[in-house]
PAFI-399745 format. One line per field, with one value per atom (N, C-alpha, C, O, CB): atom name; x, y, z; residue in one letter. Coordinates in steps of 0.1 Angstrom, whole numbers, plus 5000, padded with zeros to 4 digits. Glycine has a CB too. Example, Ala and Ser with C-alpha at 12.3 -4.5 7.8 and 13.67 -1.06 7.14 Angstrom:
! PAFI-399745
atom	c(N|CA|C|O|CB|N|CA|C|O|CB)
east	c(5132|5123|5132|5142|5113|5128|5137|5129|5134|5141)
north	c(4943|4955|4967|4967|4955|4978|4989|5000|5011|4994)
up	c(5078|5078|5078|5085|5090|5071|5071|5079|5080|5057)
rest	c(A|A|A|A|A|S|S|S|S|S)
This chain:
! PAFI-399745
atom	c(N|CA|C|O|CB|N|CA|C|O|CB|N|CA|C|O|CB|N|CA|C|O|CB|N|CA|C|O|CB|N|CA|C|O|CB|N|CA|C|O|CB|N|CA|C|O|CB|N|CA|C|O|CB|N|CA|C|O|CB|N|CA|C|O|CB|N|CA|C|O|CB|N|CA|C|O|CB|N|CA|C|O|CB|N|CA|C|O|CB|N|CA|C|O|CB|N|CA|C|O|CB|N|CA|C|O|CB|N|CA|C|O|CB|N|CA|C|O|CB|N|CA|C|O|CB|N|CA|C|O|CB|N|CA|C|O|CB|N|CA|C|O|CB|N|CA|C|O|CB|N|CA|C|O|CB|N|CA|C|O|CB|N|CA|C|O|CB|N|CA|C|O|CB|N|CA|C|O|CB|N|CA|C|O|CB|N|CA|C|O|CB|N|CA|C|O|CB|N|CA|C|O|CB|N|CA|C|O|CB|N|CA|C|O|CB|N|CA|C|O|CB|N|CA|C|O|CB|N|CA|C|O|CB|N|CA|C|O|CB|N|CA|C|O|CB|N|CA|C|O|CB|N|CA|C|O|CB|N|CA|C|O|CB|N|CA|C|O|CB|N|CA|C|O|CB|N|CA|C|O|CB|N|CA|C|O|CB|N|CA|C|O|CB|N|CA|C|O|CB|N|CA|C|O|CB|N|CA|C|O|CB|N|CA|C|O|CB|N|CA|C|O|CB|N|CA|C|O|CB|N|CA|C|O|CB|N|CA|C|O|CB|N|CA|C|O|CB|N|CA|C|O|CB|N|CA|C|O|CB|N|CA|C|O|CB|N|CA|C|O|CB|N|CA|C|O|CB|N|CA|C|O|CB|N|CA|C|O|CB|N|CA|C|O|CB|N|CA|C|O|CB|N|CA|C|O|CB|N|CA|C|O|CB|N|CA|C|O|CB|N|CA|C|O|CB|N|CA|C|O|CB|N|CA|C|O|CB|N|CA|C|O|CB|N|CA|C|O|CB|N|CA|C|O|CB|N|CA|C|O|CB|N|CA|C|O|CB|N|CA|C|O|CB|N|CA|C|O|CB|N|CA|C|O|CB|N|CA|C|O|CB|N|CA|C|O|CB|N|CA|C|O|CB|N|CA|C|O|CB|N|CA|C|O|CB|N|CA|C|O|CB|N|CA|C|O|CB|N|CA|C|O|CB|N|CA|C|O|CB|N|CA|C|O|CB|N|CA|C|O|CB|N|CA|C|O|CB|N|CA|C|O|CB|N|CA|C|O|CB|N|CA|C|O|CB|N|CA|C|O|CB|N|CA|C|O|CB|N|CA|C|O|CB|N|CA|C|O|CB|N|CA|C|O|CB|N|CA|C|O|CB|N|CA|C|O|CB|N|CA|C|O|CB|N|CA|C|O|CB|N|CA|C|O|CB|N|CA|C|O|CB|N|CA|C|O|CB|N|CA|C|O|CB|N|CA|C|O|CB)
east	c(6375|6375|6369|6373|6390|6361|6354|6362|6361|6340|6370|6378|6373|6369|6392|6373|6370|6382|6387|6357|6387|6398|6395|6388|6410|6399|6397|6410|6415|6385|6415|6427|6439|6446|6424|6440|6452|6450|6459|6464|6438|6435|6424|6416|6429|6426|6417|6408|6412|6425|6396|6387|6380|6377|6376|6379|6372|6357|6353|6377|6349|6335|6327|6330|6330|6318|6310|6296|6294|6316|6287|6273|6270|6274|6263|6264|6260|6245|6237|6265|6241|6226|6219|6207|6224|6226|6220|6214|6204|6230|6221|6216|6212|6208|6227|6212|6208|6216|6210|6193|6229|6238|6251|6254|6239|6259|6272|6281|6280|6276|6291|6301|6315|6319|6301|6322|6335|6345|6342|6337|6356|6367|6379|6384|6369|6385|6397|6408|6410|6399|6416|6427|6441|6443|6428|6450|6464|6466|6476|6468|6457|6457|6464|6464|6444|6468|6474|6463|6465|6483|6451|6439|6427|6429|6435|6415|6404|6395|6393|6396|6390|6380|6371|6375|6388|6358|6348|6337|6337|6342|6328|6317|6307|6309|6323|6295|6283|6276|6277|6273|6270|6262|6253|6256|6271|6242|6233|6236|6233|6219|6242|6246|6261|6267|6237|6266|6280|6284|6294|6284|6275|6277|6278|6286|6267|6268|6267|6279|6285|6254|6283|6294|6307|6315|6296|6309|6321|6321|6332|6322|6310|6309|6312|6319|6295|6307|6309|6324|6330|6300|6330|6344|6352|6361|6348|6349|6357|6355|6365|6352|6343|6341|6349|6355|6326|6348|6354|6369|6376|6351|6375|6389|6394|6404|6393|6386|6389|6390|6399|6379|6380|6380|6392|6399|6367|6395|6407|6420|6428|6407|6421|6434|6435|6446|6434|6424|6425|6429|6437|6411|6423|6427|6442|6449|6418|6447|6461|6469|6480|6464|6465|6473|6473|6484|6467|6462|6461|6470|6476|6447|6471|6479|6493|6501|6472|6497|6510|6513|6524|6520|6503|6504|6504|6497|6493|6513|6513|6500|6498|6526|6492|6479|6481|6473|6470|6492|6494|6502|6512|6500|6498|6506|6519|6519|6498|6530|6543|6546|6542|6555|6553|6556|6571|6577|6548|6577|6592|6596|6608|6596|6587|6591|6596|6601|6602|6594|6598|6586|6579|6611|6584|6575|6579|6585|6560|6575|6578|6567|6555|6581|6570|6560|6563|6574|6560|6553|6555|6547|6536|6549|6555|6549|6553|6563|6553|6546|6550|6564|6567|6539|6572|6585|6584|6593|6591|6574|6572|6571|6577|6560|6564|6562|6575|6579|6551|6582|6595|6605|6612|6601|6605|6614|6610|6619|6613|6597|6593|6597|6601|6578|6595|6599|6614|6618|6594|6622|6636|6640|6649|6643|6634|6638|6633|6641|6631|6621|6616|6625|6628|6602|6629|6637|6651|6656|6639|6657|6670|6668|6677|6675|6658|6656|6655|6659|6643|6649|6648|6660|6660|6635|6669|6681|6678|6684|6687|6668|6663|6664|6666|6649|6663|6662|6647|6639|6668|6645|6631|6625|6613|6631|6632|6627|6621|6610|6637|6629|6625|6613|6604|6637|6613|6602|6589|6578|6605|6590|6579|6574|6562|6582|6583|6580|6572|6562|6592|6576|6569|6555|6546|6577|6554|6541|6531|6520|6542|6537|6528|6524|6513|6536|6534|6531|6520|6511|6543|6521|6511|6497|6487|6515|6497|6484|6477|6465|6486|6484|6478|6479|6476|6485|6483|6484|6471|6460|6489|6471|6459|6453|6443|6461)
north	c(7295|7286|7272|7267|7284|7267|7254|7243|7242|7254|7235|7224|7211|7210|7226|7201|7187|7179|7181|7182|7170|7162|7147|7142|7165|7140|7125|7119|7123|7122|7109|7102|7111|7108|7093|7122|7131|7141|7149|7123|7141|7150|7160|7157|7143|7173|7183|7188|7189|7195|7192|7198|7211|7211|7188|7220|7233|7230|7225|7245|7234|7232|7245|7254|7224|7246|7258|7254|7243|7267|7263|7260|7265|7276|7268|7256|7260|7262|7252|7248|7274|7277|7272|7270|7292|7271|7267|7252|7249|7267|7244|7230|7227|7216|7220|7237|7236|7225|7216|7234|7224|7214|7220|7231|7202|7213|7217|7211|7199|7213|7218|7214|7213|7223|7223|7202|7201|7201|7194|7189|7207|7207|7202|7209|7221|7191|7185|7194|7196|7170|7198|7207|7200|7189|7217|7206|7201|7189|7182|7197|7188|7177|7181|7193|7170|7171|7174|7176|7180|7163|7174|7176|7181|7184|7163|7180|7185|7173|7164|7194|7175|7165|7172|7179|7153|7171|7177|7167|7156|7190|7171|7162|7171|7182|7152|7165|7173|7164|7152|7176|7171|7164|7174|7186|7157|7169|7177|7178|7187|7172|7167|7167|7164|7160|7155|7167|7164|7149|7146|7167|7140|7126|7122|7115|7117|7128|7125|7132|7126|7131|7143|7150|7142|7141|7165|7137|7129|7116|7112|7126|7110|7098|7100|7093|7091|7111|7115|7120|7117|7127|7126|7129|7117|7116|7137|7106|7094|7087|7082|7084|7088|7082|7090|7084|7082|7103|7111|7110|7109|7126|7109|7107|7094|7093|7109|7083|7070|7069|7063|7059|7075|7076|7083|7079|7082|7095|7103|7095|7095|7116|7089|7081|7069|7066|7076|7063|7052|7056|7049|7044|7067|7072|7076|7073|7085|7082|7086|7073|7073|7094|7063|7051|7044|7040|7041|7044|7038|7046|7040|7039|7059|7068|7070|7077|7081|7065|7067|7081|7086|7062|7088|7102|7103|7096|7110|7111|7114|7122|7133|7122|7118|7125|7139|7148|7117|7140|7153|7163|7158|7151|7175|7186|7187|7186|7199|7189|7190|7205|7214|7184|7208|7222|7223|7214|7227|7234|7235|7240|7238|7245|7246|7252|7266|7272|7243|7272|7285|7293|7287|7286|7305|7314|7328|7332|7311|7337|7351|7358|7355|7357|7367|7375|7390|7395|7371|7397|7411|7419|7416|7416|7427|7435|7449|7452|7428|7458|7472|7474|7467|7481|7483|7486|7489|7485|7498|7495|7499|7486|7485|7508|7476|7463|7456|7450|7455|7456|7450|7455|7447|7452|7468|7474|7470|7466|7490|7469|7465|7451|7447|7467|7442|7428|7427|7419|7420|7434|7433|7437|7431|7442|7448|7452|7442|7439|7466|7437|7427|7415|7409|7423|7410|7398|7401|7392|7394|7412|7415|7416|7411|7429|7422|7423|7409|7407|7431|7399|7386|7377|7365|7379|7382|7374|7364|7353|7368|7367|7357|7364|7376|7353|7356|7361|7364|7359|7351|7372|7375|7362|7360|7386|7354|7341|7333|7327|7333|7332|7324|7331|7323|7323|7344|7351|7348|7346|7366|7349|7346|7332|7329|7349|7322|7308|7306|7299|7299|7312|7310|7316|7310|7317|7328|7334|7326|7324|7348|7321|7313|7300|7296|7311|7293|7281|7283|7274|7275|7294|7297|7299|7295|7309|7305|7308|7295|7294|7317|7285|7272|7261|7250|7268|7263|7253|7246|7253|7259|7233|7226|7228|7223|7211)
up	c(5496|5485|5489|5500|5479|5481|5484|5477|5465|5479|5485|5479|5485|5496|5482|5477|5481|5477|5466|5475|5485|5482|5483|5492|5492|5473|5472|5467|5457|5462|5474|5470|5467|5457|5459|5474|5471|5460|5457|5469|5454|5443|5449|5456|5430|5445|5450|5438|5427|5456|5442|5432|5438|5450|5428|5429|5432|5430|5420|5424|5440|5440|5439|5446|5452|5429|5427|5424|5418|5415|5427|5423|5409|5405|5433|5401|5387|5387|5386|5377|5386|5386|5374|5374|5388|5363|5350|5351|5345|5339|5359|5361|5375|5378|5356|5384|5398|5404|5412|5399|5402|5408|5412|5407|5399|5420|5423|5412|5409|5437|5408|5398|5404|5411|5385|5402|5407|5395|5385|5416|5397|5386|5393|5403|5380|5389|5395|5391|5379|5391|5401|5398|5397|5403|5410|5390|5390|5380|5381|5403|5371|5361|5348|5345|5359|5340|5327|5317|5305|5322|5321|5312|5321|5332|5305|5315|5323|5327|5320|5314|5339|5345|5354|5363|5352|5352|5361|5364|5359|5354|5373|5378|5384|5388|5388|5385|5391|5402|5401|5380|5411|5421|5428|5429|5431|5434|5442|5457|5463|5440|5462|5476|5477|5468|5483|5489|5491|5489|5483|5505|5493|5490|5476|5471|5497|5468|5454|5447|5438|5448|5451|5445|5447|5438|5452|5459|5462|5454|5449|5477|5453|5444|5430|5423|5446|5425|5411|5409|5398|5406|5419|5419|5417|5408|5432|5425|5424|5410|5405|5435|5405|5391|5381|5372|5388|5381|5371|5372|5362|5373|5384|5386|5381|5375|5401|5384|5379|5364|5358|5384|5357|5343|5338|5328|5337|5343|5339|5341|5332|5347|5352|5355|5346|5341|5370|5342|5333|5319|5313|5333|5314|5301|5301|5291|5298|5312|5313|5312|5306|5326|5319|5320|5306|5301|5330|5299|5285|5276|5267|5280|5277|5268|5273|5266|5266|5285|5290|5294|5292|5280|5299|5303|5318|5325|5297|5323|5338|5341|5334|5342|5350|5352|5359|5357|5360|5367|5374|5366|5360|5387|5365|5359|5367|5379|5359|5360|5367|5369|5361|5359|5380|5384|5386|5392|5396|5381|5382|5395|5399|5371|5403|5416|5414|5424|5422|5403|5400|5394|5385|5391|5398|5391|5393|5403|5396|5384|5385|5392|5389|5371|5400|5407|5405|5409|5422|5400|5398|5409|5412|5384|5416|5427|5426|5420|5441|5433|5432|5439|5449|5439|5434|5440|5455|5463|5433|5460|5474|5482|5493|5476|5477|5484|5484|5494|5478|5473|5471|5482|5489|5457|5484|5494|5508|5516|5493|5511|5524|5527|5538|5526|5516|5518|5520|5529|5505|5513|5514|5528|5534|5503|5533|5547|5557|5567|5549|5556|5565|5565|5575|5562|5553|5552|5558|5566|5537|5556|5562|5577|5584|5557|5582|5597|5603|5614|5599|5596|5601|5597|5601|5596|5590|5586|5576|5576|5598|5567|5557|5543|5542|5560|5533|5519|5517|5524|5509|5507|5502|5498|5501|5491|5492|5487|5499|5499|5479|5510|5521|5528|5532|5532|5529|5535|5527|5532|5536|5514|5505|5506|5506|5490|5506|5508|5521|5520|5508|5531|5544|5544|5548|5555|5538|5537|5528|5531|5531|5517|5507|5514|5513|5494|5521|5528|5538|5540|5534|5545|5556|5549|5555|5564|5538|5531|5526|5526|5519|5522|5517|5527|5523|5504|5539|5550|5552|5551|5563|5554|5557|5570|5574|5555)
rest	c(M|M|M|M|M|N|N|N|N|N|L|L|L|L|L|M|M|M|M|M|T|T|T|T|T|V|V|V|V|V|D|D|D|D|D|G|G|G|G|G|F|F|F|F|F|S|S|S|S|S|A|A|A|A|A|K|K|K|K|K|I|I|I|I|I|E|E|E|E|E|Y|Y|Y|Y|Y|D|D|D|D|D|P|P|P|P|P|E|E|E|E|E|V|V|V|V|V|D|D|D|D|D|M|M|M|M|M|F|F|F|F|F|R|R|R|R|R|G|G|G|G|G|E|E|E|E|E|I|I|I|I|I|L|L|L|L|L|G|G|G|G|G|L|L|L|L|L|T|T|T|T|T|G|G|G|G|G|G|G|G|G|G|A|A|A|A|A|D|D|D|D|D|F|F|F|F|F|Y|Y|Y|Y|Y|G|G|G|G|G|K|K|K|K|K|T|T|T|T|T|P|P|P|P|P|E|E|E|E|E|E|E|E|E|E|L|L|L|L|L|R|R|R|R|R|A|A|A|A|A|E|E|E|E|E|F|F|F|F|F|R|R|R|R|R|K|K|K|K|K|S|S|S|S|S|L|L|L|L|L|A|A|A|A|A|V|V|V|V|V|F|F|F|F|F|L|L|L|L|L|E|E|E|E|E|V|V|V|V|V|C|C|C|C|C|K|K|K|K|K|E|E|E|E|E|K|K|K|K|K|G|G|G|G|G|I|I|I|I|I|D|D|D|D|D|P|P|P|P|P|R|R|R|R|R|R|R|R|R|R|S|S|S|S|S|Y|Y|Y|Y|Y|S|S|S|S|S|G|G|G|G|G|R|R|R|R|R|F|F|F|F|F|N|N|N|N|N|L|L|L|L|L|R|R|R|R|R|I|I|I|I|I|P|P|P|P|P|P|P|P|P|P|E|E|E|E|E|L|L|L|L|L|H|H|H|H|H|E|E|E|E|E|K|K|K|K|K|L|L|L|L|L|A|A|A|A|A|I|I|I|I|I|A|A|A|A|A|A|A|A|A|A|Q|Q|Q|Q|Q|A|A|A|A|A|E|E|E|E|E|G|G|G|G|G|K|K|K|K|K|S|S|S|S|S|I|I|I|I|I|N|N|N|N|N|T|T|T|T|T|L|L|L|L|L|A|A|A|A|A|Q|Q|Q|Q|Q|E|E|E|E|E|A|A|A|A|A|L|L|L|L|L|A|A|A|A|A|E|E|E|E|E|H|H|H|H|H|V|V|V|V|V|A|A|A|A|A|D|D|D|D|D)
């Protein structure tokens, strides 16, 4: 995954062949904000500009710019995997929740 981070905000970067530029989409916002650039430097500068505009609009409207997360989500998995997870968690003296948190944290570690 191609991510760029500016001031604690992350953006997904993809190439847009229709305009022959890279497009960034800022993630985790309460609304949408994107930007374009041909080089990494240009992309980063446009990221800063787009983020500044988004944050200013949020401030004017009294909106929290970051999407809030509850810390809970449902995960549907095959029963066979559920059984393997339960056994692995028991073997390690952990809950399935703890085992899953550790695996997910490892996947998104910086």
